[in-house]
N, C-alpha and C positions, 0 to 999 in steps of 0.2 A: 305307635314310639319304635324307634329301631334296636334291634337287637344289638349289644353292644359284649359280642362274643371274641374273645382274644383269637387271631388266625394263628396263634402259636399255642393253641390248647394241649392237653394233657397229653393226647392222643398222638399228638405231631412227633417226628423224629427229631428230637433234640440231638443224634448224634452227628445228623447230617450239617456238617459245617461246610462243606463245598457242593458244588454241584452246577447245572447246567442254567443260562439265564431263562427263565419263563418268560413267554409270550401269549398275552390272551386274547381272543376276542371272540364273542357271541356267534361269530359267523366264519364268513369265509375270507372277507377283504383285510383282516389283521396280516395276512399272508404277504399281501403287498408291503406291508413295513416292514415284516420279517424281512424279504427278499432285500431291501435296501440297508437293511442294519447289516446282514450277513453278506454284502457286498462290500461294506466301508469295516465290520468288524468278523472276519471269517475264521479266525483263528477261535472264537467260543465255542462253546457248547450252547445247542439250543432246545428248548421244548414248547412244542406250540401247542395249545388247548384250544379246541373249538368247542364251546356247547351249542354246537348244531342245532340239536335238538331241539331248544329251547329259543332257538333266535325267528324271528327279530326281537331284539330289546328295546329299539326305537320305541316303539307304540307305550312301551309298559311305564308301571309309576317307580318313582325314584325306589320306593321301598321295596320293591321287588327286582329291581335291577342292582340295588344296593346288596340284598341277600343271595341273588345268582352271583354275581360278582365276587363276594366273600368266600363263596361255595369253591369256585373256579380256582382262586387266589390259597386258599386252604390245601387244596388238590397239590397246587405246585409246588406249595413250600413242604407238603410232607414227600415230594418226591426227590426232594434235595435242591430247590431253587433258594437261592439266597436275595435273587434281584427278580422284580416280577414286572413286566412292561403292561400295561393295559392298552391293547393294539387295537382299541375300539373306542371312536368318538363318546359313543352313548355310555359307556362304563366308565369313559374318564369325566363325564360331565356329569353323570348321576350317580356314581359309587367313589370315585378315589378319594376325594375328601374324608366321605367319613370313614373308610378303610383307614385312611393316614391315621385320623384323629380317634376314631373309635376301639382299633382292633392291634394297632401295631404297639400300641403305648400300652395296652393293657397285659403286660407283663409280669410274674411273680419275681420278685426279688431272685430266688434261685435262677430262674431262665435266665434273667438279665444279667446276671454274674459268669452264667457258663456258656453262654451262646449270645454272640452278635448280633443286634436286631437287623432282623430282614428287611427288605424296601421294597415300596411298590411304586413305579410310577406312573403317569399317564402321556397321552401324545398332545392334548392340547396346547399345553405349556409352551414347547417347543417351537411351535408354530407363532404362537402369540410374540415371543420373545425376539424374532427376526423382523415381524412384519411393520415395525417401526421404520427397519432401514429401507425397507422395500417402496413402501408408497411415498410419492410426492405429492400427491393431490392431498394426502390424510383423511381420505375416504377408501374405504375395503368393503369388499362383500365376501361374504359365507355360503357357500352353496353348501348343504346338509341335508340329514336325516330330519324330520320333525321333531324328534327325541332332545336333537341336539340343539336344533334351532329355539327350542321351546325353553330350554337351559339356560339360553343366555350366557353359557361359558366361555364362548370366544369373544363376547362383548367384553365381559368382566375382565378377562385376563389379558387382553389388548389394552383396555383402557388403564388397567394396574399399571401397566409397563409404558404407555404411552396415550397419557391423557386426551393428548388432539386428537387423536383419531376416530373418526366417525364410521360405527360399523353396521353394515345393514346385513339382514340375514333373509335369505328365501328356502323353503324344506322342498324338497325335491321327490316327492313321496313313490316316485316311478322308476326311479333311478337304479336303485338297487337290485329290481326285480330283472330290469334289460338285462344287467351283468351278470346275474346268477344264472340267468336262461341262456345266455350265449347271444343275445340279439344286441349287443354292442352297433354294429354295423347295418341292422336292420332299417328300413325308412321309417319307421315307428319310433325307432331310438332319436334320428332328426327331429322330430314333431317335438317328444317331451324334452329332450336337451335345450332346444332353439326357446320351446314356451318359456321356460324356467329362467334362462340368462336373459331374453327379452324383459322378465317381470323384475329381476336383480337392477339389470341397468333404467328401467322406468322409476322405481322405486329412489333411484339416486343416480344421475347421470355424470355426477364427477368421480365415481369409482375408477381407480387405476392399478387396485390388487384384488383377486380373487383368489379366496382360499378354497381349496377344496376340503369340505370339511367331514368327508366319509371316506372310508379306504377302501372303498369299492370306485370309486370316482377316477383313478386313474386311468383305468382300465376304458372310460369313455373318455379320454382325453383328446385323442384325434377329433371327434366329434365336439366336443367342446371348443376347442382352437378353432375348427371351421367357423363357429359362432359369436366368440369372442371379438369385438372389434381390434384391429391391428393397434398395439399399444397399452393394450390392457396384458397385464403379467396375469398369468394363471398358476397357484402353486399348490404343488401336491406334495402331503406332508411328509413321506416317506424320507426323504433327503435329510429333512431337517430334525426328523427324529433319530435319525441315524447319526448324524453330527453330536445331536445334544446328548445323546447315550455316551459316545465317544469321550467327550470332555467330561461326563459325568462318572465315567470310572477313573479316567486322568485324574480327577481331583478327590476321589475316595478311594485310596489304595486299600482300604481295607475290605471293601464291596468287591473291589477287582481281584483281590486275591483268594476271594472263594467262590469267583465263577472259574468253572473247570476249563481247560482251554485243548480241547481237541477236535476240533473243527467237523462237528458231529452236529446233526439235527433231526428231533424226532417229534412227531407228530400223532397227536391224542385228539378224539371227538367223542362227543356225546350222541353222536347219530349212529349210521351203520360206516362201516371202514370204505365200501364201494362206493357211496354217496359222496364221502369227502374227497375219495382219488379223483374222481371224474370232475369235481368242481375244481380242485387243486389244480388240475390239468388248463383249465381257462385262466386260472391266477398267477401261475408259476411257469406255465409253458413245459412243465416235466413231471412225470410219474415221481410221486413218493409212497412208501409203507405207512401206515397209518393203523394205530388199535383203538378200541372201541373202549369207551370207561364211563364208567358211572360217576355224578358227584353226588357227597354226602349232604344231606339235608343240615 
């Protein structure tokens, strides 16, 4: 049974009423989301947290992913974040709803009176919201990790908004290691990328739009486009997540006013700082300063 522990527990800092936008991922892929957000909204402060020591989340149970994600969001809240983006498909699929329903609403009357409620958003819905406008055949494919495919989160979100769209998903278990070991341009990458694209299109030959449902996959985009037939659109999440966040902040002035705007970005990891810096160079093509932290159970 899931623990229903408030993310704004008594030991959190209630005095912090403004702070950076928190961006969380179990690993490094969320850096692709952060990059797109910063390109569109460079004026804000950001705090990125990667739970790299416990990645990958994909094969883990819903219960474990929920608990790990809750701990990470609690940490970001305690560091002043008023808004946290789960820049991780697995966390968005397996933990977002539980956190929104079980944790954010469990505030004491005193807290609710003195501190506006903080927010946690995921990255699946922004893509689902746009997909109905992109597909002509009403057949959509998802390439993602095993955990995301098994969760059916994309199918559920898309069909809430566009019930006539048929969704077919294929898990790509070797794609994340290809990226993290910087093997995106190797001949081995061709084999694994082509295999999964062929599998998807064999399952549904009418697909005209493919969603890359993992934040690592944009780094394989050149290989993916090589094997996707002409005329099929390939959708990366980052652009749509960034646009959705911009719209959200415009519609929620109370949240926007509590997000500081100093154009800074700070990086935290639960792994070694050196390892994070090496991987961040692959994802961001730049050197970053990073701090190692521990997450409270």
